[in-house]
N, C-alpha and C positions, 0 to 999 in steps of 0.2 A: 563663248560669251555672247549674249544677246542684249540689245539695247532698246530702250523705250524713250520716247520724247513726250514730255508733258508741257502744256501751255496753260498757265493759270492767270486769268484776268481777275485781279483781286478787287473785291468790293467790300470785304469784311476783314481788315488786317488782323483784328484780334483773333479771329478763327484760324487764320493762316499761322499766326504765331503759336497757337495751341497745337496745331497740326505739326509744325516743325519740331516741337518738343518731343513728339512721339514718332515721327516719320522714320528716323534712322533705325530704331529698334524694329519697327514694323517691316521695313525693307529687309533688314538683316535676317529676320525670321525665315525669309524665303530666298536667301542667297542674293539679295540685292543691295545696291548702294547708289548714292548720288555721285555722279562723275563731275557734273558741272551744273550750276544754277546761276541765272543772271536775269535781271529785269530789263536788260538792254539787248534787244534782238534787232537785227537788220536783215530784211528780205533782200537777197542778192539777185533773185530772178523770179519773175512772175508776180502774181498778186495774191494777197491773202487778207483776211480781215484783221481785226485788232489783235495785236500780240500783247502778252502780259509777261509774266515771269516764265522764262524757258528753262526747262530742266531736262538733263540727260541722265537717265537711270541705266544702270548696268545690272544684269542678272546672270547667274551661271547658266540658266536654261530658260527657254520659252515657257516651260511648264512651271518654273519658279515664279516667273512674272505673272502668269495666269493664276497661280495659287495665291499670290500676294493680293491681287485685286479682288479675288473671290473668297478670301478667308473670312468666314463669319465672325471670328474672334476679333477681326480688325474693322468691323463695320463702323464702330464709333470713331476710329481714326480716319477712315475714308469720309465719314460724314463731316468731319471738321474741314477737310480739304474741299469737299463739295459746298459746304457752307461759306467758304471763304470767297466764293465767286464762281465764275464759269471756268471749268477745267476740261481739257481733253487730254487723253493719254493714248499714244499710238505705239504699238509694238513694232519694232523694225526687224522683221524676219519671221 
């Protein structure tokens, strides 16, 4: 298994709600799932900018994660997430 961390600073809740309706199927298509999501993040060490909703994603492989983010059939789904605010996704591994 491989994990990804997403941080979404929401500025358009309606876009995020539409994204959430589609995100599970989009992830599953590439062997992924949401492990944990929370709007409450606490920095334990160091400094970082603003935090939003923190999400831990799990994929069967790194290739699956990369396929998910680059899948042209999911462009509209990813556009909803991007339209919801500022998001960063980091593959851990």
